[in-house]
C-alpha positions as CSV (number, residue, x, y, z in Angstrom):
1,M,0.0,0.0,0.0
2,A,1.5,3.3,-1.1
3,T,1.4,6.2,1.4
4,T,1.5,9.8,0.6
5,L,3.2,12.6,2.5
6,D,1.2,15.3,4.1
7,K,1.6,18.8,2.7
8,Q,4.0,20.0,5.5
9,T,6.4,17.0,5.2
10,S,6.2,17.4,1.4
11,D,7.1,21.1,1.7
12,K,9.9,20.2,4.0
13,V,11.4,17.6,1.9
14,S,11.2,20.0,-1.2
15,F,13.0,22.8,0.6
16,I,15.6,20.5,2.1
17,T,16.5,19.0,-1.3
18,F,16.7,22.6,-2.6
19,I,18.8,24.3,0.1
20,V,21.4,21.6,0.7
21,P,22.7,21.7,-3.0
22,E,22.6,25.5,-2.8
23,F,24.7,25.4,0.3
24,A,27.0,23.0,-1.4
25,A,27.3,25.3,-4.5
26,A,27.9,28.5,-2.2
27,F,30.8,26.9,-0.5
28,K,32.2,24.9,-3.5
29,M,31.5,21.4,-1.9
30,N,29.8,18.4,-3.5
31,I,26.2,17.7,-2.0
32,Q,27.5,14.6,0.0
33,N,30.2,16.7,1.7
34,A,27.8,19.4,2.4
35,Y,25.4,17.1,4.0
36,F,28.0,15.5,6.2
37,Y,29.3,19.1,7.0
38,L,25.9,20.1,8.1
39,K,25.4,17.1,10.1
40,K,28.7,17.4,11.8
41,Y,28.4,21.0,12.8
42,G,24.6,21.3,13.6
43,G,23.4,22.8,10.5
44,W,21.3,19.8,9.6
45,D,19.4,20.0,13.0
46,F,18.9,23.8,12.7
47,L,17.6,23.2,9.2
48,N,15.2,20.5,10.2
49,E,14.0,22.5,13.1
50,H,13.7,25.9,11.5
51,W,13.0,25.0,7.9
52,W,9.6,26.9,7.9
53,A,11.1,30.2,8.8
54,L,14.2,29.5,6.5
55,H,12.1,28.6,3.5
56,T,10.1,32.0,3.6
57,D,13.4,33.9,3.2
58,N,15.7,34.6,0.3
59,P,17.9,31.5,-0.2
60,Y,21.1,33.7,0.3
61,Y,20.0,34.6,3.9
62,A,18.8,30.9,4.7
63,I,22.3,29.7,3.6
64,R,24.0,32.4,5.6
65,D,22.0,31.5,8.9
66,I,22.8,27.9,8.4
67,Y,26.6,28.8,7.8
68,H,26.6,30.9,11.0
69,V,25.1,27.9,13.0
70,C,27.9,25.6,11.5
71,R,30.5,28.2,12.3
72,N,29.3,28.5,15.9
73,N,29.7,24.9,16.3
74,G,33.2,24.6,15.1
75,G,32.8,24.6,11.4
76,F,35.6,26.1,9.4
77,R,34.3,27.2,6.2
């Protein structure tokens, strides 16, 4: 039996699959390395918790905010 995602989950998945490659491109990383970087330095948790607010902003600012979270948690880029 196939299940469908509710709208909020679908929107969250759409945003995350959009913003992670954008983050990778902004910092000249491949997508897999960007994912591991975000996981290691707290960006992934921030993104999952605050995606609703981040998706309403310009992608530049969303990437900047995610970057600052990672930087504050020891990220070096």
